[in-house]
N, C-alpha and C positions, 0 to 999 in steps of 0.2 A: 190518315197517315198512312204512308206504304213505303218502303225501302228495300234497295238490294245491299246485302253485305257481299264483300269479297275476301276469299279465304285469306290472304296475305291479313287482313286484319283482323283478323277473327281471334286470335288470344285472345283478346278482350276485347268487347264491343259495348258499350252501355245502349242500353232504348228504354223508348218511352212506350209504352202501350197503355192503347185507349182502350178503356172499360164502358164506354158509353157510343162508339160506333165501330163501322166493319173496320179491320185492317191486318194488312198483308206484309210481311216482314219475309222477304226472299235471300236464299245465298247461293252462291256458286262454287264449287269444290275441283280445284285444278292441281294437277300435278304436271314435275318437270319428270320425266325418265329418265333423261339421260343428265339431272343433277344439275342443269345448265340453264341455258335460255328458253329452250323449247318448252311450250306447257300444253297440256292436254286435259279436256275434261274427263273426270271420274263418270266411271259408266255407271249408274246409282240402280242397275236393274237386280232386284232380290233385296235390296236393300230396305230397312225400316228406319223411321226417324220419331222423336219425341222431344219437346220442350217442356223442361223441367222447372216449376214456377216456385221459389223458395222463398223463406222467410229470410231476413241477415243473421237469425238465429243458426240457420238450416233444414228447419221446417220445412216439411215439402206441404205445398198449397196447392201446385195440380201438376198433372202430366196432361198435356196434352199434345195432339198428333201433329208430325211435320205432312205435309204434302212432299212428296216425291216424284218429278217429272223426269222420265228414264228417256227422252227422247237422244240419241246417241249424239247428236251436232253439240245439244245445248242442255244439259242435264241441269237440273235446278232445285232447291227447297224450299219452302216456306211454310212459315207458321202463319196461317188463317185464322185471324179471332173476329168472334162477334159479340155485342152486349148479353148475348145470352149465355158466354160462359162464365160471366160476372154475376149473376143473379144472388148467388149466397149471400146473405146476410155479413158474413165474415170478411167478405172483400171491401165493406164500407170500411172497417178498421185499419187496411192495409194501402201503405202509400208507395213503399219500398222494400226492394228486396234484389235478390239475385236471380239470374236464368242460366240453363243450361242446353243446347242444342246438340242431341246423340243423336249418333246414325250408326245401326247397328248393319253388318256385313251380313253375307246369305253364310258366309261361316262363323258368323256369332262377335265378331271382331267388335268393338264399339270407339266410334272416334267420336272426340269430342269439338264439334264444329265450332263454337262459339259459346262465350259465358263473358258476364257482366253483370252489373248492376242494373236493375228492374226498376223503374219509375211508373209507375201505375196516372192514369191521365182520367180528371171526371169531368 
């Protein structure tokens, strides 16, 4: 399963993450410099990103790196997972939780790109 999320929908977006196959979930971040209809991609050069996977009680299950592509014309980020990320026996008892995609700018400002419920598919 693969998908692309758009920034306007990212205040909350639920995800299904496969624990048995490779998966890529991507996103793009656009901004409107004039506050109107003009939009431009955010330059992700120098940013870092992580996906936090948590239980519904807030317990941190995993922090996974986000891949950030910084080409100026089409920057994007992606969570790329493989079954190897879910080999710990604790994953067998987990079926749903919450996630957050977090980007950190070069000057340390953290932006929450997406949050939502997380469903693990076996």
